[in-house]
Structure formats: C-alpha cells, structure tokens
All heavy atoms as TSV, in Angstrom:
chain	resi	resn	atom	element	x	y	z
A	1	MET	N	N	0.837	-1.163	0.000
A	1	MET	CA	C	0.000	0.000	0.000
A	1	MET	C	C	0.890	1.238	0.000
A	1	MET	O	O	1.881	1.304	0.714
A	1	MET	CB	C	-0.908	-0.015	1.242
A	1	MET	CG	C	-1.835	1.154	1.310
A	1	MET	SD	S	-2.984	1.280	2.713
A	1	MET	CE	C	-3.169	-0.347	3.320
A	2	GLN	N	N	0.507	2.221	-0.782
A	2	GLN	CA	C	1.245	3.484	-0.830
A	2	GLN	C	C	0.551	4.483	0.091
A	2	GLN	O	O	-0.629	4.791	-0.082
A	2	GLN	CB	C	1.290	4.027	-2.256
A	2	GLN	CG	C	2.147	5.245	-2.402
A	2	GLN	CD	C	2.187	5.756	-3.821
A	2	GLN	OE1	O	1.367	5.392	-4.648
A	2	GLN	NE2	N	3.135	6.616	-4.100
A	3	ILE	N	N	1.302	4.984	1.077
A	3	ILE	CA	C	0.744	5.874	2.087
A	3	ILE	C	C	1.436	7.227	2.005
A	3	ILE	O	O	2.651	7.321	2.121
A	3	ILE	CB	C	0.900	5.279	3.499
A	3	ILE	CG1	C	0.169	3.942	3.578
A	3	ILE	CG2	C	0.393	6.255	4.558
A	3	ILE	CD1	C	0.365	3.186	4.857
A	4	GLY	N	N	0.623	8.266	1.784
A	4	GLY	CA	C	1.127	9.635	1.801
A	4	GLY	C	C	0.931	10.204	3.187
A	4	GLY	O	O	-0.126	10.043	3.788
A	5	VAL	N	N	1.946	10.877	3.707
A	5	VAL	CA	C	1.892	11.427	5.063
A	5	VAL	C	C	1.907	12.946	4.984
A	5	VAL	O	O	2.760	13.537	4.326
A	5	VAL	CB	C	3.089	10.940	5.912
A	5	VAL	CG1	C	3.043	11.531	7.307
A	5	VAL	CG2	C	3.124	9.416	5.966
A	6	LYS	N	N	0.934	13.559	5.667
A	6	LYS	CA	C	0.871	15.019	5.768
A	6	LYS	C	C	0.906	15.383	7.241
A	6	LYS	O	O	0.112	14.892	8.037
A	6	LYS	CB	C	-0.414	15.537	5.118
A	6	LYS	CG	C	-0.627	17.028	5.288
A	6	LYS	CD	C	0.459	17.838	4.612
A	6	LYS	CE	C	0.165	19.339	4.784
A	6	LYS	NZ	N	1.186	20.149	4.195
A	7	TYR	N	N	1.862	16.239	7.617
A	7	TYR	CA	C	1.999	16.689	8.993
A	7	TYR	C	C	1.351	18.059	9.167
A	7	TYR	O	O	1.314	18.858	8.244
A	7	TYR	CB	C	3.475	16.812	9.376
A	7	TYR	CG	C	4.220	15.506	9.407
A	7	TYR	CD1	C	5.022	15.127	8.344
A	7	TYR	CD2	C	4.131	14.662	10.507
A	7	TYR	CE1	C	5.712	13.924	8.371
A	7	TYR	CE2	C	4.828	13.460	10.541
A	7	TYR	CZ	C	5.613	13.101	9.469
A	7	TYR	OH	O	6.295	11.918	9.497
A	8	CYS	N	N	0.897	18.323	10.390
A	8	CYS	CA	C	0.367	19.641	10.736
A	8	CYS	C	C	1.522	20.632	10.861
A	8	CYS	O	O	2.675	20.295	10.619
A	8	CYS	CB	C	-0.423	19.565	12.039
A	8	CYS	SG	S	0.592	19.212	13.492
A	9	GLY	N	N	1.189	21.825	11.337
A	9	GLY	CA	C	2.196	22.881	11.476
A	9	GLY	C	C	3.195	22.686	12.604
A	9	GLY	O	O	4.227	23.337	12.643
A	10	GLY	N	N	2.903	21.807	13.548
A	10	GLY	CA	C	3.867	21.477	14.598
A	10	GLY	C	C	3.899	22.428	15.776
A	10	GLY	O	O	4.927	22.571	16.439
A	11	CYS	N	N	2.762	23.064	16.091
A	11	CYS	CA	C	2.757	24.023	17.200
A	11	CYS	C	C	2.760	23.342	18.573
A	11	CYS	O	O	2.983	23.997	19.585
A	11	CYS	CB	C	1.559	24.968	17.088
A	11	CYS	SG	S	-0.035	24.152	17.264
A	12	ASN	N	N	2.525	22.039	18.647
A	12	ASN	CA	C	2.518	21.317	19.927
A	12	ASN	C	C	3.841	20.566	20.071
A	12	ASN	O	O	3.995	19.455	19.570
A	12	ASN	CB	C	1.338	20.337	19.987
A	12	ASN	CG	C	1.247	19.609	21.310
A	12	ASN	OD1	O	2.106	19.750	22.170
A	12	ASN	ND2	N	0.208	18.812	21.466
A	13	PRO	N	N	4.814	21.131	20.777
A	13	PRO	CA	C	6.127	20.501	20.893
A	13	PRO	C	C	6.134	19.249	21.768
A	13	PRO	O	O	7.125	18.522	21.798
A	13	PRO	CB	C	7.001	21.605	21.504
A	13	PRO	CG	C	6.040	22.426	22.295
A	13	PRO	CD	C	4.743	22.399	21.507
A	14	ARG	N	N	5.044	18.989	22.486
A	14	ARG	CA	C	4.991	17.805	23.351
A	14	ARG	C	C	4.606	16.543	22.590
A	14	ARG	O	O	4.564	15.462	23.154
A	14	ARG	CB	C	3.996	18.049	24.486
A	14	ARG	CG	C	4.413	19.169	25.419
A	14	ARG	CD	C	3.380	19.406	26.505
A	14	ARG	NE	N	2.055	19.686	25.963
A	14	ARG	CZ	C	1.537	20.908	25.787
A	14	ARG	NH1	N	2.237	21.960	26.110
A	14	ARG	NH2	N	0.326	21.073	25.309
A	15	TYR	N	N	4.313	16.666	21.324
A	15	TYR	CA	C	3.847	15.537	20.519
A	15	TYR	C	C	4.800	15.330	19.357
A	15	TYR	O	O	4.925	16.195	18.489
A	15	TYR	CB	C	2.434	15.835	20.024
A	15	TYR	CG	C	1.786	14.739	19.213
A	15	TYR	CD1	C	1.644	13.462	19.714
A	15	TYR	CD2	C	1.301	14.998	17.940
A	15	TYR	CE1	C	1.030	12.465	18.985
A	15	TYR	CE2	C	0.674	14.009	17.196
A	15	TYR	CZ	C	0.541	12.757	17.727
A	15	TYR	OH	O	-0.076	11.766	16.986
A	16	ASP	N	N	5.507	14.220	19.355
A	16	ASP	CA	C	6.486	13.937	18.305
A	16	ASP	C	C	5.797	13.216	17.147
A	16	ASP	O	O	5.673	11.994	17.129
A	16	ASP	CB	C	7.626	13.097	18.869
A	16	ASP	CG	C	8.796	12.987	17.907
A	16	ASP	OD1	O	8.621	13.275	16.700
A	16	ASP	OD2	O	9.885	12.622	18.370
A	17	ARG	N	N	5.329	13.999	16.196
A	17	ARG	CA	C	4.586	13.461	15.047
A	17	ARG	C	C	5.435	12.518	14.206
A	17	ARG	O	O	4.969	11.488	13.741
A	17	ARG	CB	C	4.077	14.614	14.180
A	17	ARG	CG	C	3.156	15.557	14.918
A	17	ARG	CD	C	3.067	16.927	14.255
A	17	ARG	NE	N	4.396	17.527	14.172
A	17	ARG	CZ	C	4.837	18.234	13.161
A	17	ARG	NH1	N	4.068	18.483	12.137
A	17	ARG	NH2	N	6.048	18.730	13.163
A	18	VAL	N	N	6.691	12.883	14.016
A	18	VAL	CA	C	7.589	12.064	13.204
A	18	VAL	C	C	7.825	10.708	13.863
A	18	VAL	O	O	7.811	9.668	13.196
A	18	VAL	CB	C	8.913	12.808	12.940
A	18	VAL	CG1	C	9.898	11.919	12.200
A	18	VAL	CG2	C	8.650	14.091	12.151
A	19	ALA	N	N	8.015	10.688	15.172
A	19	ALA	CA	C	8.222	9.423	15.889
A	19	ALA	C	C	7.012	8.515	15.744
A	19	ALA	O	O	7.152	7.288	15.599
A	19	ALA	CB	C	8.531	9.675	17.357
A	20	LEU	N	N	5.816	9.090	15.766
A	20	LEU	CA	C	4.606	8.298	15.587
A	20	LEU	C	C	4.602	7.622	14.216
A	20	LEU	O	O	4.355	6.419	14.105
A	20	LEU	CB	C	3.353	9.166	15.746
A	20	LEU	CG	C	2.039	8.464	15.412
A	20	LEU	CD1	C	1.762	7.330	16.395
A	20	LEU	CD2	C	0.903	9.462	15.375
A	21	VAL	N	N	4.905	8.375	13.184
A	21	VAL	CA	C	4.914	7.805	11.826
A	21	VAL	C	C	6.016	6.758	11.700
A	21	VAL	O	O	5.818	5.706	11.083
A	21	VAL	CB	C	5.049	8.914	10.766
A	21	VAL	CG1	C	5.270	8.321	9.378
A	21	VAL	CG2	C	3.806	9.800	10.779
A	22	GLU	N	N	7.168	6.993	12.290
A	22	GLU	CA	C	8.245	6.000	12.250
A	22	GLU	C	C	7.801	4.691	12.903
A	22	GLU	O	O	8.123	3.609	12.417
A	22	GLU	CB	C	9.502	6.547	12.909
A	22	GLU	CG	C	10.180	7.619	12.078
A	22	GLU	CD	C	11.323	8.312	12.794
A	22	GLU	OE1	O	11.481	8.133	14.029
A	22	GLU	OE2	O	12.056	9.054	12.118
A	23	ARG	N	N	7.069	4.794	14.009
A	23	ARG	CA	C	6.556	3.586	14.674
A	23	ARG	C	C	5.565	2.847	13.769
A	23	ARG	O	O	5.619	1.623	13.634
A	23	ARG	CB	C	5.883	3.945	15.998
A	23	ARG	CG	C	5.547	2.693	16.805
A	23	ARG	CD	C	4.778	2.997	18.049
A	23	ARG	NE	N	3.374	3.100	17.659
A	23	ARG	CZ	C	2.476	3.876	18.213
A	23	ARG	NH1	N	2.806	4.680	19.193
A	23	ARG	NH2	N	1.244	3.885	17.805
A	24	ILE	N	N	4.683	3.577	13.125
A	24	ILE	CA	C	3.721	2.954	12.212
A	24	ILE	C	C	4.453	2.280	11.062
A	24	ILE	O	O	4.106	1.165	10.659
A	24	ILE	CB	C	2.710	4.003	11.707
A	24	ILE	CG1	C	1.844	4.503	12.864
A	24	ILE	CG2	C	1.843	3.425	10.595
A	24	ILE	CD1	C	0.980	5.706	12.522
A	25	GLN	N	N	5.498	2.914	10.553
A	25	GLN	CA	C	6.291	2.320	9.468
A	25	GLN	C	C	6.913	1.000	9.910
A	25	GLN	O	O	6.926	0.038	9.134
A	25	GLN	CB	C	7.400	3.274	9.025
A	25	GLN	CG	C	6.907	4.421	8.178
A	25	GLN	CD	C	8.039	5.352	7.804
A	25	GLN	OE1	O	8.603	6.031	8.657
A	25	GLN	NE2	N	8.356	5.388	6.534
A	26	ARG	N	N	7.429	0.947	11.123
A	26	ARG	CA	C	8.016	-0.300	11.623
A	26	ARG	C	C	6.962	-1.399	11.750
A	26	ARG	O	O	7.252	-2.572	11.528
A	26	ARG	CB	C	8.700	-0.066	12.974
A	26	ARG	CG	C	10.008	0.678	12.892
A	26	ARG	CD	C	10.777	0.647	14.202
A	26	ARG	NE	N	10.031	1.178	15.328
A	26	ARG	CZ	C	9.990	2.460	15.686
A	26	ARG	NH1	N	10.646	3.356	14.975
A	26	ARG	NH2	N	9.291	2.847	16.741
A	27	GLU	N	N	5.737	-1.012	12.112
A	27	GLU	CA	C	4.656	-1.978	12.273
A	27	GLU	C	C	4.054	-2.421	10.932
A	27	GLU	O	O	3.362	-3.435	10.887
A	27	GLU	CB	C	3.560	-1.376	13.160
A	27	GLU	CG	C	4.004	-1.151	14.583
A	27	GLU	CD	C	3.004	-0.356	15.404
A	27	GLU	OE1	O	1.964	0.080	14.864
A	27	GLU	OE2	O	3.264	-0.158	16.612
A	28	GLN	N	N	4.314	-1.660	9.884
A	28	GLN	CA	C	3.763	-1.966	8.558
A	28	GLN	C	C	4.882	-1.943	7.511
A	28	GLN	O	O	4.862	-1.144	6.586
A	28	GLN	CB	C	2.684	-0.935	8.181
A	28	GLN	CG	C	1.503	-0.933	9.103
A	28	GLN	CD	C	0.497	0.163	8.772
A	28	GLN	OE1	O	-0.088	0.728	9.666
A	28	GLN	NE2	N	0.281	0.463	7.499
A	29	PRO	N	N	5.866	-2.828	7.624
A	29	PRO	CA	C	7.016	-2.785	6.716
A	29	PRO	C	C	6.674	-3.078	5.254
A	29	PRO	O	O	7.452	-2.748	4.356
A	29	PRO	CB	C	7.956	-3.853	7.289
A	29	PRO	CG	C	7.057	-4.787	8.028
A	29	PRO	CD	C	5.946	-3.943	8.570
A	30	GLU	N	N	5.505	-3.680	5.018
A	30	GLU	CA	C	5.118	-3.986	3.639
A	30	GLU	C	C	4.577	-2.763	2.900
A	30	GLU	O	O	4.439	-2.788	1.671
A	30	GLU	CB	C	4.064	-5.112	3.626
A	30	GLU	CG	C	2.715	-4.727	4.211
A	30	GLU	CD	C	2.642	-4.695	5.740
A	30	GLU	OE1	O	3.615	-5.031	6.435
A	30	GLU	OE2	O	1.576	-4.317	6.241
A	31	ASP	N	N	4.291	-1.684	3.626
A	31	ASP	CA	C	3.748	-0.471	3.019
A	31	ASP	C	C	4.844	0.531	2.713
A	31	ASP	O	O	5.891	0.540	3.346
A	31	ASP	CB	C	2.711	0.175	3.948
A	31	ASP	CG	C	1.490	-0.711	4.158
A	31	ASP	OD1	O	1.158	-1.480	3.235
A	31	ASP	OD2	O	0.882	-0.641	5.237
A	32	THR	N	N	4.574	1.404	1.736
A	32	THR	CA	C	5.499	2.461	1.353
A	32	THR	C	C	4.965	3.784	1.879
A	32	THR	O	O	3.821	4.144	1.604
A	32	THR	CB	C	5.622	2.535	-0.188
A	32	THR	OG1	O	6.065	1.275	-0.673
A	32	THR	CG2	C	6.583	3.626	-0.603
A	33	PHE	N	N	5.798	4.502	2.632
A	33	PHE	CA	C	5.420	5.790	3.199
A	33	PHE	C	C	6.234	6.890	2.536
A	33	PHE	O	O	7.430	6.730	2.316
A	33	PHE	CB	C	5.710	5.819	4.706
A	33	PHE	CG	C	4.819	4.939	5.530
A	33	PHE	CD1	C	5.003	3.563	5.563
A	33	PHE	CD2	C	3.786	5.478	6.279
A	33	PHE	CE1	C	4.190	2.745	6.323
A	33	PHE	CE2	C	2.959	4.676	7.051
A	33	PHE	CZ	C	3.158	3.308	7.068
A	34	GLU	N	N	5.589	8.016	2.244
A	34	GLU	CA	C	6.298	9.183	1.734
A	34	GLU	C	C	5.522	10.431	2.122
A	34	GLU	O	O	4.328	10.357	2.413
A	34	GLU	CB	C	6.472	9.128	0.225
A	34	GLU	CG	C	5.180	9.224	-0.558
A	34	GLU	CD	C	5.405	9.200	-2.068
A	34	GLU	OE1	O	6.084	8.290	-2.561
A	34	GLU	OE2	O	4.895	10.116	-2.730
A	35	ARG	N	N	6.206	11.565	2.162
A	35	ARG	CA	C	5.497	12.824	2.400
A	35	ARG	C	C	4.517	13.013	1.253
A	35	ARG	O	O	4.873	12.827	0.090
A	35	ARG	CB	C	6.460	13.997	2.465
A	35	ARG	CG	C	7.193	14.028	3.773
A	35	ARG	CD	C	7.800	15.402	4.006
A	35	ARG	NE	N	8.526	15.383	5.257
A	35	ARG	CZ	C	8.173	16.086	6.310
A	35	ARG	NH1	N	7.123	16.865	6.265
A	35	ARG	NH2	N	8.881	16.019	7.414
A	36	ALA	N	N	3.300	13.364	1.600
A	36	ALA	CA	C	2.244	13.500	0.605
A	36	ALA	C	C	2.571	14.600	-0.400
A	36	ALA	O	O	3.022	15.683	-0.037
A	36	ALA	CB	C	0.916	13.789	1.291
A	37	ILE	N	N	2.338	14.290	-1.668
A	37	ILE	CA	C	2.608	15.201	-2.772
A	37	ILE	C	C	1.277	15.546	-3.438
A	37	ILE	O	O	0.512	14.632	-3.786
A	37	ILE	CB	C	3.548	14.539	-3.806
A	37	ILE	CG1	C	4.871	14.170	-3.135
A	37	ILE	CG2	C	3.766	15.446	-5.003
A	37	ILE	CD1	C	5.754	13.273	-3.998
A	38	PRO	N	N	0.986	16.836	-3.616
A	38	PRO	CA	C	-0.257	17.211	-4.300
A	38	PRO	C	C	-0.341	16.570	-5.683
A	38	PRO	O	O	0.656	16.461	-6.395
A	38	PRO	CB	C	-0.161	18.739	-4.409
A	38	PRO	CG	C	0.726	19.136	-3.279
A	38	PRO	CD	C	1.732	18.008	-3.169
A	39	GLY	N	N	-1.533	16.111	-6.039
A	39	GLY	CA	C	-1.755	15.509	-7.350
A	39	GLY	C	C	-1.572	14.002	-7.385
A	39	GLY	O	O	-1.947	13.361	-8.356
A	40	VAL	N	N	-0.995	13.418	-6.355
A	40	VAL	CA	C	-0.820	11.969	-6.281
A	40	VAL	C	C	-1.980	11.407	-5.462
A	40	VAL	O	O	-2.270	11.906	-4.376
A	40	VAL	CB	C	0.526	11.592	-5.615
A	40	VAL	CG1	C	0.637	10.093	-5.434
A	40	VAL	CG2	C	1.692	12.141	-6.416
A	41	CYS	N	N	-2.642	10.375	-5.986
A	41	CYS	CA	C	-3.711	9.732	-5.230
A	41	CYS	C	C	-3.113	8.518	-4.510
A	41	CYS	O	O	-2.703	7.550	-5.144
A	41	CYS	CB	C	-4.856	9.301	-6.138
A	41	CYS	SG	S	-6.231	8.580	-5.212
A	42	TYR	N	N	-3.056	8.595	-3.196
A	42	TYR	CA	C	-2.477	7.526	-2.391
A	42	TYR	C	C	-3.535	6.492	-2.027
A	42	TYR	O	O	-4.723	6.800	-1.982
A	42	TYR	CB	C	-1.871	8.112	-1.111
A	42	TYR	CG	C	-0.698	9.003	-1.398
A	42	TYR	CD1	C	-0.868	10.375	-1.544
A	42	TYR	CD2	C	0.568	8.476	-1.565
A	42	TYR	CE1	C	0.202	11.198	-1.846
A	42	TYR	CE2	C	1.649	9.290	-1.859
A	42	TYR	CZ	C	1.457	10.653	-2.002
A	42	TYR	OH	O	2.525	11.450	-2.301
A	43	ASP	N	N	-3.095	5.281	-1.741
A	43	ASP	CA	C	-4.017	4.279	-1.209
A	43	ASP	C	C	-4.584	4.793	0.103
A	43	ASP	O	O	-5.760	4.632	0.405
A	43	ASP	CB	C	-3.308	2.940	-0.974
A	43	ASP	CG	C	-2.799	2.337	-2.267
A	43	ASP	OD1	O	-3.544	2.343	-3.269
A	43	ASP	OD2	O	-1.654	1.856	-2.275
A	44	GLN	N	N	-3.696	5.428	0.887
A	44	GLN	CA	C	-4.113	5.996	2.163
A	44	GLN	C	C	-3.361	7.307	2.372
A	44	GLN	O	O	-2.158	7.375	2.166
A	44	GLN	CB	C	-3.803	5.032	3.298
A	44	GLN	CG	C	-4.365	5.449	4.633
A	44	GLN	CD	C	-4.102	4.380	5.675
A	44	GLN	OE1	O	-3.074	4.411	6.338
A	44	GLN	NE2	N	-5.022	3.450	5.801
A	45	LEU	N	N	-4.111	8.336	2.769
A	45	LEU	CA	C	-3.508	9.609	3.142
A	45	LEU	C	C	-3.566	9.686	4.658
A	45	LEU	O	O	-4.645	9.629	5.253
A	45	LEU	CB	C	-4.273	10.775	2.507
A	45	LEU	CG	C	-3.753	12.179	2.809
A	45	LEU	CD1	C	-2.318	12.354	2.311
A	45	LEU	CD2	C	-4.662	13.220	2.191
A	46	LEU	N	N	-2.407	9.775	5.291
A	46	LEU	CA	C	-2.304	9.812	6.738
A	46	LEU	C	C	-2.015	11.247	7.160
A	46	LEU	O	O	-0.966	11.801	6.830
A	46	LEU	CB	C	-1.189	8.876	7.206
A	46	LEU	CG	C	-0.971	8.719	8.689
A	46	LEU	CD1	C	-2.229	8.161	9.363
A	46	LEU	CD2	C	0.213	7.794	8.944
A	47	VAL	N	N	-2.954	11.863	7.868
A	47	VAL	CA	C	-2.833	13.242	8.315
A	47	VAL	C	C	-2.498	13.213	9.807
A	47	VAL	O	O	-3.291	12.733	10.611
A	47	VAL	CB	C	-4.138	14.022	8.071
A	47	VAL	CG1	C	-3.958	15.484	8.447
A	47	VAL	CG2	C	-4.585	13.887	6.612
A	48	VAL	N	N	-1.306	13.693	10.170
A	48	VAL	CA	C	-0.817	13.588	11.541
A	48	VAL	C	C	-0.771	14.985	12.166
A	48	VAL	O	O	-0.023	15.844	11.712
A	48	VAL	CB	C	0.581	12.940	11.580
A	48	VAL	CG1	C	1.037	12.727	13.009
A	48	VAL	CG2	C	0.580	11.627	10.814
A	49	CYS	N	N	-1.597	15.174	13.205
A	49	CYS	CA	C	-1.725	16.481	13.860
A	49	CYS	C	C	-1.401	16.379	15.338
A	49	CYS	O	O	-1.625	15.355	15.958
A	49	CYS	CB	C	-3.150	17.014	13.687
A	49	CYS	SG	S	-3.610	17.247	11.955
A	50	GLY	N	N	-0.923	17.493	15.900
A	50	GLY	CA	C	-0.540	17.521	17.303
A	50	GLY	C	C	-1.606	18.030	18.243
A	50	GLY	O	O	-1.413	18.042	19.442
A	51	CYS	N	N	-2.754	18.464	17.716
A	51	CYS	CA	C	-3.828	18.941	18.587
A	51	CYS	C	C	-5.158	18.876	17.845
A	51	CYS	O	O	-5.207	18.576	16.650
A	51	CYS	CB	C	-3.553	20.362	19.084
A	51	CYS	SG	S	-3.688	21.628	17.824
A	52	SER	N	N	-6.213	19.193	18.563
A	52	SER	CA	C	-7.551	19.086	17.978
A	52	SER	C	C	-7.834	20.133	16.906
A	52	SER	O	O	-8.808	20.013	16.168
A	52	SER	CB	C	-8.615	19.159	19.075
A	52	SER	OG	O	-8.516	20.398	19.754
A	53	ALA	N	N	-6.992	21.151	16.772
A	53	ALA	CA	C	-7.178	22.146	15.709
A	53	ALA	C	C	-7.022	21.501	14.327
A	53	ALA	O	O	-7.624	21.934	13.357
A	53	ALA	CB	C	-6.186	23.292	15.860
A	54	GLN	N	N	-6.213	20.457	14.251
A	54	GLN	CA	C	-5.974	19.713	13.013
A	54	GLN	C	C	-5.771	20.665	11.828
A	54	GLN	O	O	-6.515	20.644	10.851
A	54	GLN	CB	C	-7.118	18.739	12.760
A	54	GLN	CG	C	-7.240	17.711	13.869
A	54	GLN	CD	C	-8.276	16.659	13.615
A	54	GLN	OE1	O	-8.438	16.207	12.486
A	54	GLN	NE2	N	-8.996	16.269	14.640
A	55	CYS	N	N	-4.726	21.475	11.922
A	55	CYS	CA	C	-4.485	22.553	10.972
A	55	CYS	C	C	-3.790	22.132	9.676
A	55	CYS	O	O	-3.515	22.976	8.835
A	55	CYS	CB	C	-3.668	23.654	11.651
A	55	CYS	SG	S	-1.986	23.128	12.079
A	56	ALA	N	N	-3.505	20.867	9.501
A	56	ALA	CA	C	-2.795	20.423	8.295
A	56	ALA	C	C	-3.571	20.823	7.041
A	56	ALA	O	O	-4.762	20.558	6.916
A	56	ALA	CB	C	-2.589	18.919	8.326
A	57	ASP	N	N	-2.890	21.472	6.119
A	57	ASP	CA	C	-3.500	21.921	4.872
A	57	ASP	C	C	-3.512	20.748	3.879
A	57	ASP	O	O	-2.461	20.259	3.485
A	57	ASP	CB	C	-2.716	23.097	4.307
A	57	ASP	CG	C	-3.289	23.627	3.010
A	57	ASP	OD1	O	-4.410	23.214	2.609
A	57	ASP	OD2	O	-2.610	24.462	2.376
A	58	LEU	N	N	-4.684	20.310	3.488
A	58	LEU	CA	C	-4.819	19.163	2.586
A	58	LEU	C	C	-5.071	19.569	1.140
A	58	LEU	O	O	-5.403	18.717	0.310
A	58	LEU	CB	C	-5.960	18.260	3.075
A	58	LEU	CG	C	-5.824	17.749	4.510
A	58	LEU	CD1	C	-6.996	16.839	4.857
A	58	LEU	CD2	C	-4.504	17.038	4.712
A	59	THR	N	N	-4.881	20.846	0.821
A	59	THR	CA	C	-5.117	21.335	-0.530
A	59	THR	C	C	-4.336	20.505	-1.551
A	59	THR	O	O	-3.121	20.366	-1.448
A	59	THR	CB	C	-4.714	22.819	-0.646
A	59	THR	OG1	O	-5.442	23.571	0.319
A	59	THR	CG2	C	-4.995	23.355	-2.039
A	60	GLY	N	N	-5.040	19.944	-2.513
A	60	GLY	CA	C	-4.414	19.176	-3.585
A	60	GLY	C	C	-4.040	17.751	-3.216
A	60	GLY	O	O	-3.529	17.016	-4.049
A	61	LEU	N	N	-4.274	17.342	-1.977
A	61	LEU	CA	C	-3.909	15.993	-1.532
A	61	LEU	C	C	-5.121	15.070	-1.611
A	61	LEU	O	O	-6.223	15.458	-1.224
A	61	LEU	CB	C	-3.367	16.019	-0.108
A	61	LEU	CG	C	-2.119	16.869	0.109
A	61	LEU	CD1	C	-1.725	16.859	1.575
A	61	LEU	CD2	C	-0.975	16.392	-0.766
A	62	THR	N	N	-4.903	13.857	-2.105
A	62	THR	CA	C	-5.992	12.893	-2.212
A	62	THR	C	C	-5.531	11.511	-1.802
A	62	THR	O	O	-4.355	11.174	-1.886
A	62	THR	CB	C	-6.549	12.810	-3.657
A	62	THR	OG1	O	-5.483	12.449	-4.540
A	62	THR	CG2	C	-7.152	14.130	-4.104
A	63	GLY	N	N	-6.505	10.743	-1.354
A	63	GLY	CA	C	-6.251	9.359	-0.992
A	63	GLY	C	C	-7.543	8.583	-1.070
A	63	GLY	O	O	-8.619	9.139	-0.849
A	64	ARG	N	N	-7.451	7.315	-1.399
A	64	ARG	CA	C	-8.646	6.472	-1.424
A	64	ARG	C	C	-9.269	6.390	-0.034
A	64	ARG	O	O	-10.461	6.279	0.127
A	64	ARG	CB	C	-8.297	5.088	-1.945
A	64	ARG	CG	C	-7.950	5.099	-3.417
A	64	ARG	CD	C	-7.678	3.685	-3.947
A	64	ARG	NE	N	-7.264	3.767	-5.326
A	64	ARG	CZ	C	-6.007	3.937	-5.738
A	64	ARG	NH1	N	-5.036	4.020	-4.850
A	64	ARG	NH2	N	-5.719	4.009	-7.011
A	65	GLU	N	N	-8.395	6.448	0.974
A	65	GLU	CA	C	-8.828	6.488	2.369
A	65	GLU	C	C	-8.023	7.585	3.054
A	65	GLU	O	O	-6.819	7.689	2.849
A	65	GLU	CB	C	-8.558	5.148	3.052
A	65	GLU	CG	C	-8.924	5.111	4.502
A	65	GLU	CD	C	-8.572	3.782	5.173
A	65	GLU	OE1	O	-7.988	2.901	4.513
A	65	GLU	OE2	O	-8.869	3.654	6.365
A	66	ILE	N	N	-8.682	8.419	3.843
A	66	ILE	CA	C	-7.996	9.482	4.572
A	66	ILE	C	C	-8.133	9.197	6.061
A	66	ILE	O	O	-9.244	9.034	6.564
A	66	ILE	CB	C	-8.566	10.866	4.223
A	66	ILE	CG1	C	-8.377	11.145	2.729
A	66	ILE	CG2	C	-7.890	11.947	5.068
A	66	ILE	CD1	C	-9.017	12.427	2.246
A	67	ARG	N	N	-6.990	9.081	6.731
A	67	ARG	CA	C	-6.982	8.814	8.172
A	67	ARG	C	C	-6.311	9.990	8.865
A	67	ARG	O	O	-5.235	10.414	8.472
A	67	ARG	CB	C	-6.217	7.534	8.470
A	67	ARG	CG	C	-6.884	6.324	7.823
A	67	ARG	CD	C	-6.265	5.056	8.241
A	67	ARG	NE	N	-6.610	4.853	9.650
A	67	ARG	CZ	C	-6.033	3.954	10.425
A	67	ARG	NH1	N	-5.075	3.191	9.936
A	67	ARG	NH2	N	-6.383	3.797	11.671
A	68	SER	N	N	-6.956	10.490	9.901
A	68	SER	CA	C	-6.423	11.603	10.663
A	68	SER	C	C	-6.069	11.130	12.061
A	68	SER	O	O	-6.893	10.533	12.748
A	68	SER	CB	C	-7.470	12.717	10.721
A	68	SER	OG	O	-6.975	13.825	11.411
A	69	LEU	N	N	-4.844	11.388	12.477
A	69	LEU	CA	C	-4.372	11.048	13.822
A	69	LEU	C	C	-3.994	12.330	14.518
A	69	LEU	O	O	-3.304	13.174	13.949
A	69	LEU	CB	C	-3.139	10.139	13.744
A	69	LEU	CG	C	-3.285	8.836	12.966
A	69	LEU	CD1	C	-1.939	8.138	12.872
A	69	LEU	CD2	C	-4.291	7.942	13.624
A	70	TRP	N	N	-4.432	12.498	15.755
A	70	TRP	CA	C	-4.033	13.672	16.507
A	70	TRP	C	C	-3.963	13.370	17.985
A	70	TRP	O	O	-4.632	12.484	18.474
A	70	TRP	CB	C	-4.946	14.858	16.234
A	70	TRP	CG	C	-6.384	14.680	16.584
A	70	TRP	CD1	C	-7.335	14.074	15.808
A	70	TRP	CD2	C	-7.042	15.101	17.763
A	70	TRP	NE1	N	-8.543	14.096	16.450
A	70	TRP	CE2	C	-8.408	14.716	17.655
A	70	TRP	CE3	C	-6.640	15.757	18.914
A	70	TRP	CZ2	C	-9.335	14.975	18.636
A	70	TRP	CZ3	C	-7.574	16.009	19.904
A	70	TRP	CH2	C	-8.908	15.629	19.761
A	71	GLN	N	N	-3.127	14.123	18.652
A	71	GLN	CA	C	-2.916	13.969	20.083
A	71	GLN	C	C	-3.229	15.294	20.737
A	71	GLN	O	O	-2.651	16.316	20.368
A	71	GLN	CB	C	-1.469	13.560	20.370
A	71	GLN	CG	C	-1.132	13.453	21.826
A	71	GLN	CD	C	-1.781	12.252	22.477
A	71	GLN	OE1	O	-1.898	11.210	21.865
A	71	GLN	NE2	N	-2.187	12.396	23.713
A	72	ASP	N	N	-4.123	15.296	21.690
A	72	ASP	CA	C	-4.485	16.524	22.380
A	72	ASP	C	C	-3.938	16.471	23.799
A	72	ASP	O	O	-4.076	15.470	24.484
A	72	ASP	CB	C	-6.003	16.673	22.405
A	72	ASP	CG	C	-6.449	18.093	22.651
A	72	ASP	OD1	O	-5.606	19.004	22.550
A	72	ASP	OD2	O	-7.642	18.298	22.918
A	73	HIS	N	N	-3.302	17.554	24.229
A	73	HIS	CA	C	-2.775	17.654	25.590
A	73	HIS	C	C	-3.497	18.781	26.310
A	73	HIS	O	O	-3.665	19.850	25.740
A	73	HIS	CB	C	-1.273	17.965	25.573
A	73	HIS	CG	C	-0.450	16.826	25.095
A	73	HIS	ND1	N	-0.083	15.789	25.915
A	73	HIS	CD2	C	0.070	16.537	23.883
A	73	HIS	CE1	C	0.640	14.930	25.230
A	73	HIS	NE2	N	0.730	15.361	24.000
A	74	PRO	N	N	-3.944	18.550	27.540
A	74	PRO	CA	C	-4.635	19.614	28.280
A	74	PRO	C	C	-3.707	20.785	28.591
A	74	PRO	O	O	-2.547	20.693	28.579
A	74	PRO	CB	C	-5.097	18.930	29.562
A	74	PRO	CG	C	-4.434	17.603	29.625
A	74	PRO	CD	C	-3.833	17.326	28.287
C-alpha cells in the first residue's frame, strides 16, 4: 500500500509526530510511506496532527482512504 503522510504545522512541541509515523512504518514494513505530494492519489492519506485544531493543509492531496491522527494535551 502506498501511504502519503501530511503533517500539521507542529505548534505542539509535546507531541512527536515524526516518531509516531516511524513507529507505524516499523509496524507496517510492507507499506510504502512518503510525504504527501499534491496531485498523487495515495491508497491511504495519513494526516498527523498535534492537537484538535488539526491545521494540516490538505489542498491538492488525495487518498482512497484518509486517516487523521491527533494527540491533544490539556
């Protein structure tokens, strides 16, 4: 499966978005992960956000399935 990854703006320094994606990659070695590129339709678009604002700009990004992951800290 080809997975495009889109990260939020990174305003929450307590949440390591990259580490989360690296862990998912280790758990799914049969899949291909890359930073999402506009105009490419991915099998799955993974949107990784550090808070409930979920500010990641998805303009031009597409996926057959879109999954959003976010971590909220009080």
